[in-house]
RODO-2510 file (C-alpha; in nm, 4 decimals, decimal comma):
residues 117
     n   res          X          Y          Z
     1     m    16,5898    25,9295    19,0892
     2     q    16,5255    25,8022    18,7365
     3     s    16,5924    25,9627    18,3986
     4     v    16,5085    25,9170    18,0340
     5     a    16,6105    26,0659    17,6981
     6     v    16,4387    26,0544    17,3601
     7     s    16,5472    26,1821    17,0192
     8     g    16,4364    26,1692    16,6590
     9     k    16,3482    26,3573    16,3443
    10     l    16,0044    26,4744    16,2355
    11     i    15,9054    26,5401    15,8752
    12     c    15,5865    26,6545    15,7047
    13     n    15,5346    26,5579    15,3416
    14     g    15,9072    26,4924    15,2967
    15     q    16,0203    26,8262    15,4466
    16     p    16,1704    26,8844    15,7948
    17     a    15,8978    26,9667    16,0487
    18     a    16,0553    27,2653    16,2273
    19     g    15,9068    27,4169    16,5427
    20     v    15,6921    27,1159    16,6368
    21     k    15,5982    27,1183    17,0066
    22     l    15,7191    26,8199    17,2121
    23     k    15,6502    26,7205    17,5723
    24     l    15,8045    26,4365    17,7714
    25     y    15,5732    26,3092    18,0452
    26     e    15,5702    26,0552    18,3255
    27     k    15,2338    25,8779    18,2972
    28     e    15,0344    25,8984    18,6212
    29     f    14,6931    25,7673    18,7261
    30     i    14,5207    26,1068    18,7349
    31     l    14,7414    26,3775    18,5839
    32     d    15,0658    26,3143    18,3931
    33     s    15,3804    26,4899    18,5220
    34     l    15,5858    26,6976    18,2782
    35     l    15,9523    26,5913    18,2660
    36     a    16,0688    26,8153    17,9781
    37     s    15,9399    27,0158    17,6843
    38     g    16,0865    27,1625    17,3693
    39     s    16,0461    27,1794    16,9941
    40     t    16,2147    27,0534    16,6819
    41     d    16,4954    27,2559    16,5247
    42     q    16,5069    27,3808    16,1647
    43     f    16,5992    27,0291    16,0481
    44     g    16,3085    26,8662    16,2329
    45     t    16,5397    26,7007    16,4865
    46     f    16,5070    26,6994    16,8636
    47     r    16,6399    26,5519    17,1876
    48     l    16,4639    26,5752    17,5216
    49     t    16,5852    26,4525    17,8600
    50     g    16,4059    26,4471    18,1908
    51     y    16,4208    26,2943    18,5358
    52     r    16,1932    26,2290    18,8288
    53     r    16,2136    26,0825    19,1778
    54     e    15,9732    25,7898    19,1922
    55     i    15,9520    25,4788    19,4111
    56     s    15,8289    25,2577    19,1279
    57     t    15,9705    25,2593    18,7740
    58     i    15,8710    25,5709    18,5805
    59     d    15,6477    25,5267    18,2766
    60     p    15,7653    25,7934    18,0279
    61     k    15,5898    25,8967    17,7084
    62     l    15,6586    26,1554    17,4393
    63     n    15,3726    26,3663    17,3092
    64     i    15,4123    26,5335    16,9697
    65     y    15,1754    26,8242    16,8891
    66     h    15,1637    26,9161    16,5207
    67     t    14,9563    27,0691    16,2402
    68     c    15,0988    26,8716    15,9453
    69     n    14,8174    26,8390    15,6869
    70     y    14,5746    26,9722    15,9488
    71     g    14,3945    27,3059    15,9313
    72     g    14,1983    27,2903    16,2571
    73     l    14,2217    27,5286    16,5508
    74     c    14,3981    27,2759    16,7733
    75     y    14,6845    27,0290    16,7222
    76     k    14,7088    26,6660    16,6240
    77     k    14,8709    26,4691    16,9080
    78     v    15,0836    26,1581    16,8654
    79     g    15,1889    25,9748    17,1823
    80     i    15,4903    25,7440    17,1961
    81     t    15,5597    25,5243    17,4998
    82     i    15,9280    25,4908    17,5818
    83     p    16,0373    25,1337    17,6661
    84     d    16,1480    25,0571    18,0232
    85     s    16,4904    24,9492    17,8953
    86     y    16,5681    25,3201    17,8282
    87     i    16,5070    25,4317    18,1865
    88     s    16,8263    25,5048    18,3830
    89     r    16,9012    25,5531    18,7512
    90     g    17,0112    25,9043    18,8432
    91     k    16,9552    26,2427    18,6774
    92     t    17,1559    26,1667    18,3627
    93     p    17,0221    25,9105    18,1119
    94     a    17,2684    25,6348    18,0179
    95     k    17,1144    25,5901    17,6720
    96     t    16,8710    25,7635    17,4395
    97     y    16,5565    25,6174    17,2842
    98     d    16,5704    25,7133    16,9149
    99     i    16,2261    25,7140    16,7502
   100     g    16,3936    25,7474    16,4089
   101     t    16,2285    25,9617    16,1398
   102     l    15,8550    26,0053    16,1849
   103     n    15,6404    26,1349    15,8992
   104     l    15,3663    26,3448    16,0613
   105     a    15,1596    26,3239    15,7412
   106     n    15,0841    25,9597    15,8298
   107     k    14,7990    25,8483    16,0536
   108     y    14,9045    25,6707    16,3727
   109     n    14,7155    25,4505    16,6180
   110     g    14,5929    25,6567    16,9105
   111     m    14,6334    25,9909    16,7309
   112     t    14,3989    26,2481    16,8833
   113     t    14,3200    26,6185    16,8647
   114     d    14,4454    26,8323    17,1541
   115     c    14,3521    27,1932    17,2266
   116     l    14,4950    27,2199    17,5796
   117     n    14,8591    27,1255    17,5337
***
């Protein structure tokens, strides 16, 4: 059993990005496995934790789905890989990966559009 936790704050044009959809996944070869999901609070902050039984080391990533400065029908998706040093044994994470404050108005490498989140 392995676990992971991630936290941070999301803003859009200097204001808290409340209600932004977040999903914590374990990257797989064919279809990623959902570990946890949630959304930011009124201040744009969040914390997600998840765990999974896996023989090899899990490969967690956080997906952020937002509409900051975007008027399309779908969402902009930002993916953040969580370093292996933040993976813990057991169901309870020993430490939390803090992504800091992320401005969703910026463009990020690997940003895509997602309609099926």
